C-alpha positions, 0 to 999 in steps of 0.5 A: 344847895339846889339847882337854882342856887347853883345857877345863881352862884354860877351867874355871880362867879362867871358874870353871866345873866341869871337866865344864861346860868340857868340854861348852862345848869340845865344843859349839864343836867340834861347831858348827864341824864342822857349819857346815863340813859344810854348806859354811859359813864360820866366822869368829872375829874376832881369831882366824881363819876356817875354810872348806872348799876343794873340789878337782875330780877329776883325772888324776895320776901314780904317782911311782914307776911313772909310771902314770896314776891317777885322783884322786877329787874331795875337800874339805878344811878350811882355816884362815886366821889373822886379823890379830890372831893373826898380830900376837900371834904375831909380838909386834907 
């Protein structure tokens, strides 16, 4: 399922126009992105939580040549599924 499929399903289930449903989905996506950008954690009860994991700079190796390389610090988004979602996927 992609973003437009989600908007279509939201429009059908909530009796919204397709345009309004697309705006709702865009607002949710943007809100999650803004919160993560500011270093906040986003928790959707029954679904899961989004957070940002920070990695420090470190020394690495090029596996092909064995040459030492510098790996820059970075931050990556993480998602952890909630218990309700895990149970639903596992048909419990």
